[in-house]
MIGUFI-85437 format. One record per residue: x, y, z of N, C-alpha, C, O, CB in turn; chain. Coordinates in Angstrom, 2 decimals. Each point is the difference from the previous one (the first is absolute). Glycine has a CB too. Layout:
MIGUFI-85437
- n.px	n.py	n.pz	ca.px	ca.py	ca.pz	c.px	c.py	c.pz	o.px	o.py	o.pz	cb.px	cb.py	cb.pz	mol
- X	Y	Z	X	Y	Z	X	Y	Z	X	Y	Z	X	Y	Z	A
...
//
This chain:
MIGUFI-85437
- n.px	n.py	n.pz	ca.px	ca.py	ca.pz	c.px	c.py	c.pz	o.px	o.py	o.pz	cb.px	cb.py	cb.pz	mol
- 0.82	-1.18	0.00	-0.82	1.18	0.00	0.88	1.26	0.00	-0.33	0.98	-0.67	-1.49	-2.25	1.88	A
- 2.93	1.25	-0.46	0.86	1.17	0.03	0.64	0.25	-1.36	0.25	1.15	-0.36	0.19	-1.56	2.79	A
- -0.18	-0.66	-3.19	0.58	0.18	-1.32	-0.96	0.74	-0.91	0.42	0.82	-0.82	0.92	-2.91	1.11	A
- -2.65	1.82	-0.16	-1.00	0.73	-0.79	0.01	1.47	0.38	-0.09	0.87	-0.87	-1.33	-2.95	0.70	A
- 1.52	2.37	1.48	0.03	1.37	0.47	1.22	0.73	-0.57	-0.13	1.11	-0.53	-1.06	-1.79	2.64	A
- 2.37	0.06	-2.00	1.20	0.64	-0.51	-0.10	0.24	-1.50	0.39	1.06	-0.48	0.93	-2.15	2.29	A
- -1.83	0.12	-2.56	-0.13	0.14	-1.45	-0.94	1.15	-0.34	0.27	0.79	-0.91	0.17	-3.24	0.62	A
- -1.54	2.54	1.01	-0.97	1.06	-0.26	0.56	1.36	0.38	-0.16	0.96	-0.75	-1.70	-2.58	1.13	A
- 2.52	1.72	0.77	0.60	1.27	0.41	1.06	0.41	-1.01	0.07	1.16	-0.40	-0.53	-1.67	2.84	A
- 1.29	-0.44	-2.84	1.05	0.32	-0.96	-0.60	0.52	-1.30	0.50	0.96	-0.57	0.98	-2.71	1.59	A
- -2.52	1.12	-1.48	-0.65	0.43	-1.24	-0.55	1.42	0.15	0.08	0.80	-0.94	-0.67	-3.19	0.42	A
- 0.02	2.70	1.70	-0.62	1.30	0.21	1.02	1.12	0.20	-0.28	1.14	-0.36	-1.66	-2.31	1.33	A
- 3.11	0.87	-0.41	0.97	1.05	0.26	1.08	0.09	-1.06	0.92	0.82	0.10	-1.36	-1.12	2.31	A
- 0.34	-0.52	-3.41	0.96	0.02	-1.09	0.05	1.40	-0.59	-1.03	0.66	-0.12	0.62	-3.11	-0.37	A
- 1.58	2.89	0.12	0.16	1.34	-0.56	-0.89	0.21	-1.21	-0.42	-0.96	-0.64	2.75	1.00	1.48	A
- -2.61	1.19	-1.15	-0.88	0.34	-1.11	0.52	-0.58	-1.31	0.93	0.55	-0.60	-1.60	1.56	1.80	A
- 0.09	-3.21	-1.63	0.39	-0.62	-1.25	1.28	-0.80	0.07	0.42	-0.56	-1.01	-1.56	2.39	-0.09	A
- 1.78	-1.92	2.24	1.25	-0.73	0.15	-0.29	-1.48	0.14	-0.54	-0.44	1.02	1.63	2.43	0.05	A
- -0.75	-2.74	-2.08	-0.27	-1.44	0.02	0.95	-0.75	0.91	-0.25	-1.16	0.32	-0.62	1.35	-2.63	A
- 1.96	0.45	2.74	0.97	-0.68	0.84	-0.47	-0.22	1.43	0.43	-0.93	0.67	1.31	1.92	-2.08	A
- -2.64	-0.13	1.87	-0.52	-0.15	1.35	1.07	0.24	1.04	0.92	0.79	-0.22	-2.59	-2.41	-0.63	A
- 1.56	0.95	1.96	0.96	0.16	1.06	-0.25	-1.00	1.10	-0.97	-0.76	-0.04	1.18	3.17	-0.51	A
- 0.67	-2.41	1.51	-0.14	-0.89	1.14	-0.80	0.71	1.07	0.44	1.01	0.54	1.74	-2.16	-1.07	A
- -3.35	0.61	0.82	-0.88	0.60	0.99	0.05	-0.84	1.27	-0.25	-1.21	-0.03	-1.26	2.17	-1.77	A
- 1.85	-0.31	2.92	0.09	-0.69	1.27	-1.15	0.41	0.91	-0.29	1.19	0.13	2.79	-1.31	-0.36	A
- -3.14	-0.83	0.84	-1.03	0.29	0.98	0.71	0.38	1.29	0.72	-0.82	0.57	-2.41	-0.78	-1.65	A
- 1.48	2.83	1.54	0.71	0.51	1.17	-0.79	-0.26	1.28	0.56	-0.41	1.01	0.49	2.17	-2.45	A
- -2.36	-1.51	1.39	-0.82	-0.11	1.20	-1.44	-0.21	-0.42	-0.44	0.50	-1.04	2.02	0.97	2.37	A
- -2.32	-2.22	-0.52	-1.43	-0.18	-0.22	-0.72	0.28	1.31	0.37	-0.53	1.05	0.04	-1.19	-2.87	A
- -1.43	2.56	1.75	-0.82	0.32	1.18	-1.40	-0.52	-0.26	-0.58	0.27	-1.06	1.97	1.80	1.62	A
- -1.95	-2.81	0.41	-1.35	-0.55	-0.12	-0.98	0.77	0.87	0.33	0.42	1.11	0.64	-2.69	-1.60	A
- -2.17	2.46	-0.04	-1.05	0.67	0.76	-0.42	-0.87	1.18	0.23	-1.21	-0.02	-1.04	2.41	-2.06	A
- 0.19	-0.60	3.10	-0.43	-0.78	1.17	-0.96	-1.14	-0.35	0.00	-1.04	0.66	0.30	3.10	0.69	A
- -1.12	-1.87	-2.39	-0.95	-1.06	-0.37	0.63	-1.06	-0.91	-0.64	-1.01	-0.29	-1.20	2.67	0.51	A
- 3.08	-1.44	-0.66	0.71	-0.95	-0.83	-0.46	-0.05	-1.45	0.46	-0.85	-0.76	-0.14	-0.44	2.79	A
- -1.21	2.20	-2.43	-0.53	-0.04	-1.36	0.64	1.02	-0.93	-0.31	0.04	-1.19	-1.82	-0.83	2.16	A
- 3.02	1.61	-0.44	0.73	0.96	-0.80	1.47	-0.06	0.39	0.35	-0.37	1.12	-2.39	1.87	-1.33	A
- 2.88	-1.12	-0.72	1.42	0.13	0.31	0.60	1.07	-0.90	-0.53	0.31	-1.07	0.68	-2.74	1.81	A
- 0.96	2.98	-0.30	0.78	0.94	-0.79	1.39	-0.60	-0.14	0.66	-0.32	0.99	-2.01	2.35	-0.20	A
- 1.78	-2.17	-2.03	1.34	-0.54	-0.30	0.90	1.15	-0.43	-0.33	0.73	-0.94	-0.64	-2.99	0.27	A
- 2.09	2.41	1.35	0.99	1.02	-0.36	1.12	-0.70	-0.76	0.46	-1.07	0.40	-1.04	2.52	1.64	A
- 1.02	-0.84	-3.12	1.03	-0.62	-0.83	1.12	0.98	-0.32	-0.13	1.21	0.17	-1.60	-2.71	-1.14	A
- 2.83	0.94	0.51	1.17	0.77	-0.42	0.50	-0.57	-1.32	0.23	-1.20	-0.11	0.39	1.75	2.52	A
- -0.46	0.31	-3.40	0.55	-0.42	-1.30	1.48	0.33	0.01	0.39	1.16	0.03	-2.61	-0.79	-1.25	A
- 3.05	-1.41	1.20	1.44	0.15	0.20	0.69	0.85	-1.07	0.85	0.83	0.33	-0.90	-3.02	0.77	A
- -0.30	2.00	-2.35	0.74	0.66	-1.08	-0.02	1.52	0.08	1.02	0.64	-0.27	-1.58	-2.58	-1.13	A
- -0.57	2.53	1.79	-0.07	1.46	0.04	-0.27	0.54	1.40	-0.16	1.21	0.17	-0.62	-1.27	-2.51	A
- 0.71	-0.81	3.34	-0.17	0.43	1.38	-1.40	0.47	0.37	-0.19	0.57	1.07	2.54	0.05	-1.16	A
- -3.31	-0.85	-0.77	-1.37	0.46	0.23	-0.70	-0.88	1.04	0.18	-1.22	0.04	-0.27	2.09	-2.40	A
- -0.72	-0.21	3.21	-0.85	-0.69	0.98	-1.46	0.25	-0.37	-0.31	0.95	-0.71	2.07	-0.72	2.54	A
- -2.63	-1.08	-1.33	-1.42	0.18	-0.23	-0.80	-0.93	0.88	0.55	-0.73	0.82	-0.10	1.42	-3.17	A
- -1.77	-0.64	2.19	-0.88	-0.87	0.78	-1.23	-0.32	-0.81	-0.32	0.67	-0.99	1.17	0.30	3.14	A
- -1.54	-2.00	-1.71	-1.25	-0.38	-0.64	-0.92	-0.60	1.05	0.40	-0.89	0.75	0.76	0.50	-2.96	A
- -2.41	0.88	2.27	-0.99	-0.58	0.90	-0.72	-1.12	-0.73	-0.32	0.11	-1.18	0.03	2.09	2.40	A
- 0.05	-3.30	-0.50	-0.67	-1.16	-0.58	-1.11	-0.50	0.92	0.04	0.19	1.22	2.08	-0.82	-2.41	A
- -3.10	0.01	0.59	-1.15	-0.57	0.70	0.05	-1.52	-0.14	0.23	-0.51	-1.10	-1.62	2.59	0.68	A
- 1.16	-2.80	1.51	0.01	-1.46	-0.04	-1.36	-0.49	-0.49	-1.03	0.32	0.58	2.72	-0.43	1.30	A
- -1.67	-0.68	-2.95	-1.23	-0.55	-0.57	0.00	-1.51	0.21	0.79	-0.72	-0.61	-0.91	2.57	-1.12	A
- -0.77	-2.31	2.59	-0.09	-1.45	0.25	-1.33	-0.55	-0.53	-0.41	-1.09	0.38	1.87	1.34	1.66	A
- -2.10	0.48	-2.92	-1.28	-0.44	-0.55	0.18	-0.92	-1.21	-0.93	-0.71	-0.39	-0.08	2.84	1.20	A
- 2.20	-2.12	-1.39	0.28	-0.88	-1.14	0.55	-1.33	0.51	0.27	-0.16	1.19	0.20	2.16	-2.68	A
- -0.31	-2.94	0.58	0.58	-1.28	0.39	1.45	0.18	0.43	0.48	-0.66	0.92	-2.01	-0.54	-2.50	A
- 2.23	2.11	0.91	1.39	0.28	0.36	0.04	1.38	0.67	-0.05	1.02	-0.68	0.96	-2.45	-1.25	A
- -0.81	1.46	3.23	0.04	1.27	0.73	1.27	0.75	-0.39	1.06	-0.60	-0.17	-2.38	-0.39	2.10	A
- 1.21	2.31	-2.06	1.16	0.79	-0.39	-0.20	1.47	0.37	-1.09	0.43	0.38	1.54	-2.03	-2.26	A
- 0.64	2.36	1.78	-0.01	1.43	0.28	-0.24	0.76	-1.29	0.62	-0.29	-1.03	0.94	-0.02	2.99	A
- -2.46	1.30	-1.90	-0.37	0.79	-1.17	0.43	1.45	0.24	-0.28	0.55	1.06	-1.68	-2.08	-1.59	A
- 2.64	2.15	-0.44	0.38	1.41	0.17	-1.24	0.88	0.12	-0.99	-0.21	-0.71	3.09	-0.20	-0.59	A
- -2.05	1.39	2.18	-1.11	0.94	0.17	-0.03	1.01	-1.15	-1.06	0.53	-0.34	1.20	-0.81	2.84	A
- 1.01	0.55	-3.10	0.09	0.92	-1.14	0.82	-0.67	-1.09	0.90	-0.79	0.27	-1.08	2.82	1.23	A
- -0.15	-1.69	-2.72	0.74	-0.52	-1.15	0.67	1.16	-0.73	-0.41	1.15	0.13	-1.20	-3.10	-0.36	A
- 2.63	1.64	-0.51	0.68	1.03	-0.76	1.31	0.39	0.66	0.61	-0.78	0.73	-2.80	1.61	-1.54	A
- 2.61	0.39	0.53	1.29	0.50	0.46	0.05	0.08	1.53	-0.96	0.42	0.64	1.20	0.88	-2.77	A
- 0.88	-1.71	2.69	0.24	0.11	1.44	0.94	1.18	0.21	1.02	0.14	-0.67	-1.34	-2.65	1.05	A
- -0.04	3.37	0.57	0.85	1.16	0.29	1.36	-0.48	0.48	0.12	-1.03	0.65	-2.14	2.42	-0.05	A
- 3.05	-0.63	-0.94	1.36	-0.34	0.36	0.54	1.03	0.99	-0.28	1.19	-0.10	0.64	-2.29	-2.14	A
- 0.42	0.61	3.21	0.54	0.86	1.05	1.49	-0.21	0.13	0.52	-1.08	-0.30	-2.71	1.01	1.52	A
- 2.89	1.11	-0.78	1.46	-0.05	0.11	0.48	-0.82	1.20	1.14	-0.46	0.02	-1.06	2.68	-1.12	A
- -0.96	-2.41	2.10	0.41	-0.73	1.20	-1.17	-0.81	0.55	-1.16	0.23	-0.36	2.87	1.55	0.89	A
- -1.39	-2.72	0.32	-1.02	-0.79	0.67	-0.85	0.91	0.90	-1.22	-0.17	0.08	2.71	-1.88	-0.15	A
- -0.85	2.99	0.73	-0.73	0.93	0.88	-1.06	0.77	-0.78	-1.12	0.17	0.48	3.14	0.04	0.97	A
- -1.68	0.26	-2.66	-0.96	0.72	-0.83	-1.16	-0.91	-0.40	-1.15	0.44	-0.03	3.00	1.04	-0.82	A
- -1.55	-2.73	0.53	-1.05	-0.95	-0.38	-0.94	-0.27	1.17	-1.21	-0.10	-0.19	2.77	-0.95	-1.47	A
- -1.01	0.94	2.87	-0.82	-0.25	1.19	-0.90	1.20	0.28	-1.18	-0.18	0.31	2.97	-1.31	0.64	A
- -1.26	2.71	-1.05	-0.81	1.20	0.23	-1.14	0.06	-1.01	-1.14	0.29	0.37	3.17	0.94	0.53	A
- -1.75	-1.51	-2.16	-1.04	0.02	-1.03	-1.05	-1.08	0.24	-1.19	0.23	-0.18	2.87	0.67	-1.45	A
- -1.22	-2.08	2.04	-0.94	-1.10	0.27	-0.91	0.35	1.17	-1.20	-0.26	-0.06	2.87	-1.39	-0.80	A
- -1.12	2.24	1.89	-0.82	0.40	1.16	-1.05	1.03	-0.40	-1.11	0.00	0.54	3.05	-0.46	0.97	A
- -1.60	1.33	-2.45	-0.95	1.02	-0.46	-1.14	-0.62	-0.81	-1.10	0.56	-0.04	2.97	1.12	0.01	A
- -1.62	-2.81	-0.61	-1.00	-0.62	-0.87	-0.74	-1.17	0.64	-1.11	-0.32	-0.44	2.50	1.02	-1.45	A
- -0.81	-1.32	2.90	-0.58	-1.22	0.58	-0.28	0.25	1.49	0.91	-0.11	0.82	0.32	-1.37	-2.50	A
- -2.47	1.81	2.04	-0.33	0.40	1.37	0.38	-1.02	1.08	0.49	0.41	1.06	-2.33	0.87	-2.05	A
- 1.65	-2.56	0.78	0.27	-1.00	1.03	1.50	-0.16	0.28	0.38	-0.57	1.02	-2.47	-0.60	-1.71	A
- 2.93	1.66	-0.21	1.45	-0.18	0.15	0.54	0.72	1.24	1.01	-0.43	0.57	-0.83	0.23	-3.06	A
- -0.83	1.28	2.90	0.45	0.73	1.21	-0.02	-0.89	1.24	0.84	0.15	0.88	-1.71	1.98	-1.88	A
- -0.09	-3.04	1.07	-0.11	-0.88	1.17	1.01	-1.12	0.05	0.28	-0.53	1.07	-2.63	1.07	-1.07	A
- 2.91	-0.92	-1.14	0.95	-1.12	-0.02	1.45	0.44	-0.25	0.93	-0.76	0.24	-2.79	-0.68	-1.05	A
- 2.03	2.67	0.33	1.34	0.57	-0.21	0.03	1.39	0.62	-0.06	1.00	-0.72	0.39	-2.33	-1.43	A
- -0.24	1.41	3.48	-0.04	1.32	0.67	1.18	0.90	-0.38	0.10	1.12	0.48	-1.30	-2.21	1.40	A
//
């Protein structure tokens, strides 16, 4: 399941039209108190970019999996701290699990 997450994150954070992609590392994952949401923070090694993605756990299908809350371009940040500040501004429950 984590390989699917990494592949999807890599595809979404790939440079504009750059087919080479990059190495995307999962830095931290924060889970909501109810366990049905999570925020994954990542780091792209080649250019030093950080980012995050909120996901929803879907167990209604035969194969339970995490679904991105947003599709398309993921905002890029110069540091992990910047990514965390941005995530806290967008994801209300994150304040309770990442003070």
